[in-house]
N, C-alpha and C positions, 0 to 999 in steps of 0.2 A: 645589798637590805632589801625589806619582805615589801616597803613601801613603795621601793622601785621597780619594784618588780609587781606590784600591782599597779601601778602607773603602764609600764609597757605592757600588760597584758588589756589594759583600757587601749592604747594604742592599736594592739591587733585588733581587739577589735572593730574597733573603727575602719582599721585597714580594709578588715574580711567584710564587713557590713557593706562600704564602700564596693567591693566587686560584684556584692548582690545585689545589692544598687542598682550596677551597671545592666547586670545580667537582663534584669526586669525590663529596665528602658529600653535593651535589644527587644527583647520577647516581644515588648507593647507596639513599639516602633515599628514591627516586621509582620501584627497580625495577620497583613494582607497580603503578605509579601507570598507568591506560589512558594508552595512546599517549603518555606522554613522551618528548621528544625529547635523545636527551644532549646535554650542553655538555662541551664539551673548552677548556683552556685549552693557546693555543701559546704557544712562546716568540720573543721577536724582540730582535737586539742593536742595544744602541743607543752610536754611536760621537760621542766628542766630540774636541772640535779638537789637533790634537797637536803640539806643540813638537819641534824638533828635539834629540834626543839624549836626551829623554824620552818616554815611554808615559804617555797616563793614559786610564786604564778607563775606560770608558765603561757595563754592565753590562748590563743584560736588562730587556726589558718582556712584560708577558703581556697578550697576545688573545685578549678569550674569542670563540671559535666553537661556534654553537648549529646540530646537524647535524637542521635541520627538514625537510629534502626525504627524508631516513631513512626508509622507510616498516617499520612494526612486522610482527609474524608477529601474520596472522589468526584469532584465536581461538574456538571456535564457544561459545557462552554459551546459559544456559538461559533470557533473558527474549527475547519478540518485539521488544520495543524496543528492543532493544542493536544497536547499528548500529557499524557499522567501513566504512572507507573503502579499498578495493581500486583502490591506483592515488594518482594526483596529484588534489590538492583538499583543502577543507576546508568542515567544513560551517560556516554563520552562523549566529549564536545573538546573540541582545538578552540583557541583566538585567534588564530587565521583559517582561511578556508582552504586554501591549496599550496601546492611545495612542500607538503608535510614531510619529514623525519623522523627519525627514530628520537631526534634529539627536542624536538618539538615537546612542550608541553600535555599533559591531555588532563585531563578536567573532572574531574565526577557532578554529575546534577540531579536531581530530580525535580528541576525547573523545566517544565515543557513546555512555558511557551514560543512556541517556534512560529516565525511567518517567515516570508521568501523576503530574502533581500533585492536587489536589482537584480544580480545575476540567476537570480533565480535557488542558493543555498538557503537549505534551512537554517536558520539562527535564533536564538531565542532572544529576551528581554536585555540580557545581561553579555549579549554581545556576541556567546559561545555557540558556535557549529555544530551539526548533530552529526556524531560519526555513525556510519553504519558499510556493508557490504550492498557493492553495487552487482548487480544483475547479471549472470555470465552467456555468450552468446546462446549458451542452449535451455537456458533458461533457470537455472540453478543459483545457488550460492556458496561461493567457496568460504566457510566459516572456519577460523580455527580460534581453537580458546585463549590462545596464549599468545599471536599473533597483531599486537597494534597498527605494524604497519600494512595489512590485509585491509586499515579501513578506510573509507574513504568518506570527504563530505560529501551529504546527499544533497544534489541538485536536482528539480524537476521540472529545467527549461531547456537544458541542450539536450533535445531532443529529438530537434526536428518535427517533424509531422509524421502522422499512423497513417499506415493503410492494410485492409485486411480483405485479401486476394477471398471473390468467391469459392466456395468448398461445396456448398450443397445447395441443390435447388430441388423443392418439390410444389409439386402443379395440383391443383383440385381443378380438375374440369368435369364433362359431360357432354361427350359424344353424342348426336339425335340418333337414336335407331333406324327412326326411317327418314332417313335423309335420302334421298333422288340420288342412283346411281349415275356415276358422270358419265356422258359418250366416251371420254376416253379412258375407261376402264371397259365399257362395253364392249366397243370396236377393238381393245388391247393394244391401244396408242401409248399409254402411260409405260411408262420406265422407270425406275432412280437411276438409270443413265444419264450420263452428258446427252442434250437436245430433249430430252422427253422429263425430263422430273418438275417435281412443284418447285425445287430452287431457282433451274432455269426459269422458270412463269415471276419467279421472285426479280432475277437476275434482269427480265427483258418479257414483257408482256404478251409480247409477240411471239414465247417462244414458250417452249414445257409446256405443263399441264397446269393447271389453274386446279389447287386445292378446296376442299369443301369447306376447313373452319383451319384457322390459323393460332398458336399461343406465342405472344410473344411475353421473351423471359429475358431479363439484363442480370450479365455478369461484369462485376469486376473487376478488372486486373491487375498484374501485383505491383501497375505505377499508378493505381488507384483510379482509370480510366474505365466506364461504364461501356461496354462491348454489349448488343444487342444480338441475344437465338431467334429462331422462328422456329416452332414445332407446327408443323403442318400435316393435314390427316386429308386422307382420299377414300371414302367409303368400298369395301372390296366386296364382288360378286360371286368372290368361288365358291361354289357349295360345299368344295371338299377342306373350307375353311370358314365354316360358318361364321358370325359375326367377329369379322376382323378387319382393321382399315390399315388399307398401305399407311404407316408413318418416313418423315423424314425430318431431320433436325440440322439447320444449315445456318449460315451465319454470314454476312458480307464478303462479297469476294475479297474486296481488299483488306481486308484484317485479317481473314483464313485460308494457308495456303493447304489445300489436302491433297496435291500430288496430283492433279488434275482431275478430270471426272465435273461430275455435275459442279457449278461453282458454287464455290464456300459451303460443299455437304459433310457435315460430320460423320450421320449413321442415316441408315435406310435400311426399313424392312416393316415389318407386319406387329402392327399393336390388336391384342385379342383380349376375347370378352369370355364370360360363361352366359350361362342362359338364366342367369340371375341378377344378370346387368354389370357388377362388377368384372374386373381387369384378373386375367389368365394369364399370368406372365410366366406359366411353364410353356404356355402355345407364343409368348411373344417374342419375335425375332428382330428387335430393333437395333440390340445394341449387339447382333451374333445370337449364338446358334440359344435355344431358350434355356434357363438357369445362369447364363453369361451376366456379369455385375450389370447393371446399371446406370454408365456413365460413359462420360465424356473424357481422353484425355489430348490436350494438347503441349505441344514439344514448344521450348522458347523458341523465340523469336531466331533464328539462324540453325535452327538444331533440323529435324527430320520428320515430313511429312506424317501424319496434319500438326500445323504448326501454326502458331502467332507470325503474321506477315512479320518477315525481316525487317521491314521499315519499324516496327512498331515499339522493336528494341524490346521486351516484357518476358518475362520469365514465364515457366514451363505452367502448368495448369491442369488437375484432374476434377471432374464437376461429380459429384455425384448425384445422382437422380432419383427421386421421388415419385414413381406414379402410382403409386398405390389407392390415390384418392382417384385415377378415375374409374368413370362409369361408363355405361352404355345404357340411358333408358328412352320411352321415347318420349321425349320435350327436348326443347329446340337445345342447340349444341352452344354450352357458352362455359366461362372461365370461374370457377367461385373463392380459387385464393391462387395468386402466383406466392411461394416465401423463398427467399434465399436470404443466405449469409454474405457477410464481404461487406465495406464501407470502403466508401472513394476516400481524397485525403483531408485531414482532421490533425486540426492546432489544440494544444492544450490550454484545457479554461478551468480543471479543476485537480484536488491531490485527495484521494482516499490511503487511509491509513490501516489497516487489520488489525486484529490480537494478537495476532503472528507479530506483529511489528513488519509488516511488507507496505511499503511505501507503492503508492502506484499513480500513474498519471491516465487523467478521466481526458477525453480526446471531443472536442464537440462533433462528432462522427458516431460517436457514441461506443466508442472502442476504450478499454481499457487494458493500462501495458504497465507492466512491474519496473518499477525501479531501482530498488535496494530494499534491504530488510534492517530494521534499526538494529544494534547492536547491546547488548547490556552488560555492565560491568557487576561483577558479583564478589565482597572480598569478605573470610571469616571473622572480620570484628570492623564493623562499622563506624561504632561508636568512635574508633580510633583514627577515625581518618581527620589531616588536618584540613578544617576551614578557610576558603579563601574568599575573597570577596568576589561578589556576584551570585551569591549562594549557590558554592558551588565546594568540592574538598579536593584536595589534593591524595593521594595512594602516600602511604607512610608504613613506615617499620611493625605499629601497634597496630593498625589495619588488616597485616596478613596479605600471602599473596595473592594478586589481581586475578580472578577469573574470565572473560568475555564469553557471554551465555547467548543464547536465540533466547528471545521471549517466550513466554510459557515452557519452554526445556530447560529445569533446572534453577527458571529467573520469575520475576514477575510479566506479568502480561500487560498487554499494550491497552491503555483504555485512550482510544482515538476520540477526536472531540470532548476532551475531559480534561481538567489540571485538580494539582492533589493540594488542597488547603493547609492551610500554617497547621502546626499544629500547637499554639499558642491558644489557651484558656482566660481569655480574661480577668475573668471573676478571680480567678486563681492567682493569678497576676498582680492585682489589687488588693488584693491580700497579703500577697508577698511585700506592696509595696510599704502599709501598714507596719509589719511585724519586724521587716529590717528598721525603718524608722523608728520604730519604738529600741528596736537593739542597737541601734546606734547614737540615740539620745542616753539610754543605759551607761554604752560605751565613754561616753563623754562625760558621764557624774561620775563614774572610776579619777578619771585623770582630774576633775575639779577637787574630789575627794581625798585623794592621797594628795594633791598640792596644799589644802590645807594643812593634813598633817605632817607632810614638812616646815610648813611654815610655823605650826605650832613647835615642834623639833628646835627649830632654828631659835624663836622666841625662848626657849627655856635656854640655850646655852647664850644667848644677849645676858 
């Protein structure tokens, strides 16, 4: 009868508004939860079969909707490992860091409050481990848009130490144009060959020829040790080769095997200057014929001379020398600057993440090494994902096919040192609380009214 249907409609109103209150409560409780997406209960009417001349109430049904696609405000944080996604997509995470298989659950979240655990894995506050592509030996990333098994937990501590061997050296110096010609040059006793060279003098001051000026440069080898090389100069007096200096480059004979000859010598020849005092590379023969590359090539220990000494056990090395800032002016010989790249052994002291999702380790020797690239998961209908504890989601049929993308390439970009805020608007939720409470009271009033009407009917029968 109609009174019974009215009572059932009131019950459905109580149930639907209870669900609405639960959703609002969840929203308010998670107002400060990183990347939380608000829920909302929408109401849908229920229509029952009608009899002629009599209306039968159907009531209301609550349908929960989650606004997963809604972007929260990206806010700066104080941690380099805090990450936010600006745009479409989710971080791919797992519930355990290692020994993952295809059957292990992958969860998707935008809660990027990641930090390092005791083993150096990036894990968020819910205990979910961040997944990405590890860097390949050639420095690239093996990206696959559909293979979750290619992804690994990003770890920033299992790297050991970092060494960057020297490859470039730039020297800025002046050679005094008025330097007195050495007796060894005047009487012709100087030679770059063994017994009369400047490298002989460096090895044993009782032999060889003393240079007019020297420049020391440091070289970091493949094992992180610092080796010293010397550039030595001797004023030349050959009228057929004006404004030239004899030059040699040599190192410690105990560290460099040049196959014989002057001890530790790697290069010998002339360095020439123009009438304006600038270096003239077209007449410079220090590295071979004029115009040859200004470089020193050292083979690995155990290789072919010139090489690093076999006892050192270091790799081959090519050193590019930039001498374009050498000058010959009438002022005392001096070294202005010596700049070289390369760094000795360093340990991880920090982490940085780029907008493209590349995670790099920062070493205390100023080296930066790429570790991995964060993977981003996208779905055609993100509002169809299934929510799970930890502010994460599980893939579902309603969400559509998962596609794995690189940040910024068909997906959102990474905002490092940032977190996505909750999408909850407290003012709207408090308003919803009031309207829901009023609707709940009204539904309860339907039940009490229908109850009184039934009571009246019973009294008539009595």
